N, C-alpha and C positions, 0 to 999 in steps of 0.2 A: 264444425269444419267448414271453411269457405272454399268452394270449388271454383267460383268464377266471380270476377269483379268487372263491373261496367263503370268506366270513368268518364264523366261529363265535364268538358272544359270549355272555356269561353272563346278560344281563338286558335287558329292553326299553329302558331308558334309554340304554345303549351303542348298541343297534341304532338308536334314534332319532337319536342324535348322528351316527353314521356315515352314515345315509341323508340327513342334511342336508349333510354334508361332502363326500361322495364324488362326487356328480354332476359330470361334466366333469373330475374330478381325475386320472383314470387314462387319459386319451387313448382309444385304441381298445379298451383292455382292459375287458371287461365284468365285472360283479361282482354278487354277491348276499349279503345279510346274513341270517344265521339266528340268532334269539335263543332263549334258554333261560329257565327260570323264575328261576334263581339260579346261583351258582357251583357248588354241590354237584350241581345237575342237569346242568350242562355236563360236569363231571368224571366223573360217573357214566355218562353216555351217550357220552362221547368214544371209548372203545375200540371200541364197536360202530359208531359213525359212521365212524371212520377205517378200520376193516376194510371197510366198505361202499365207501368211496372207493377203497380199494386195488383193488377189482374193476374199476374203469373209469378211474381217474385217469390222464391222459396227461401228457406232458412239457410241454404248453402250459397246464395248469391248476394253480393253487396253492390250497392251503387255508391260511388264516391263522386261528390260534386266539388269541383275546384274552381274558385273565382278569385280574381285579383281584388285586394281591398281597395286599391286606388286611394281616393280621398274619403271613402266612407268610414264611419265609426265601426270598429271591429264588432262590438257587441250588437249593434243594430243590424249589420249585414248578416252576421251569423244567426241572429234571431229571425231574420226574414227567411233565410234558408231553412231553418228548423221548422218554422211555421208552415212552409209549403209542404215539407215532408209529412208533418203530422196531419195536415189537411187532406193529404192523399191516403191517409190511413197507414203510413209506414213508420216504423220505429227508428229512432236515432240513439246514439250512445247516451244522450241526456234523458231520453224518454223512450225506452224500448216498448215495443208492442207485444204483449204477452211474453216478455222476456227475450224477444228477438230484435236485433238491430238489422235494419234493411239499408239505411242511408247514412253515410258519413260525410259531413260537410267540412271542407277545409279551405282556408284562405291563404293565398300567396300575398305576403306583405312586403312592399305594397304591390308588387307585380312579379311576374316570372323572372325578370332580369335580376331581382334581388338574389335569387337562387344562384345565378351565375356569379355575382359578386361574392357569394358565399363559398364558391369553389374557384378561386382565382387561378389555381394551378391548371384547371381545365381550360380557362380562357387563354392562358399563356400557351398551352399545348395547341389550341386551335389557331391562335394568332401570335406567333412567336415574337413579333416586334413590340408587343405591348409592354408597358412598364410592370415588371414583376412585383414592385413595391407598392402597388396601388392599395392593398389592404392595410398597409401601415399608415396611410395618409388619413388625416382626421375625417374628411367627408365620407370615407368608405369603410371605416373600422367596424361599423355595425351595418351589415348588409340589408337589414330590414328597416333601416332608418336613413337611407340615402336621400338627401334633400333635392327637391326640384324634379323628381321623377326618375325612377331607376332605368327605364329604357333610354331616356334622354341622356342620363349620365353614362351609360354604357356606350351609347353612340359617340359621345364626346371623347371618351377614352380610346375607343377603337379608331376614330378618325384622326386623333392626334398621332397614332402610330401608323397611319397611312391606309387604314381599312375602311370599307363602306363609305367612300368619299361622297357618293350620291345620296346618302341617307341610310340608316340602319335597315338592312333587309332582315326583319325579325325572324322569319321562318328559317332562312339560311343560317343565321347566327345561332339559332336554337339547335339546329341539327349539328353544326360544326362544334359547338361547345359541349352539348350534352353527351356526345359520344365519348368525351374524355372525362366526364364527371365521375367522382367517387363519392357516393352518398355518405360514407363513414367520416369524411373530412369536412363536410359542408358546414360553414359557420352560420348559416341562416337559420334562425330559430323556427320560422314558419316552414322551411323545408324539412327540418328535423321532425316536426309534428306530423307533417304529411307523410314522410317516409316511414316513420314508426307505425303509423296507422296501416299502411300497406303491409309492412313486415308482419304485423300482428295477424293479418289475414292469410299469410303464406302457409301453405301446407307442404 
């Protein structure tokens, strides 16, 4: 039984999205989100943080690490995260420690904004003037494979509808969109993997 989940994310916009999504979603399991300045900051600090967790982490607490894939190869980035956990003496689903999983590593492919493209109904609820037919257009049919960067694509779509004229305010957009999201309808595969991992921990 998992009683508490610590979620480490790379930037404030992901933290903001999860703080909108998670209340009430994990049943009796408590949670906390810890943000970093950027992906490099998270990866740099991760070994030390996981070593600290190893000093007290019990079988009823999980650490979930969420990073954007960006342009990295999925296998290489996931392997890097797994290696850091194992070096700290912590078990992962692929390699438990004495049968216990302490750390679950998940990738947002290619970035958080792909999860927003995966729930376009939430985007439309937050920004009513956007084109509701965006998911039917070829560049956006696969939320995890939007070319040219997902946050840049979201910025273009929102600006075309008259929003975020001065540039995408990522934390603000995350807050406004995530409060309308329904995880059961999200078309992003990477979001589904992440969400099912959390649901499996819920008590």
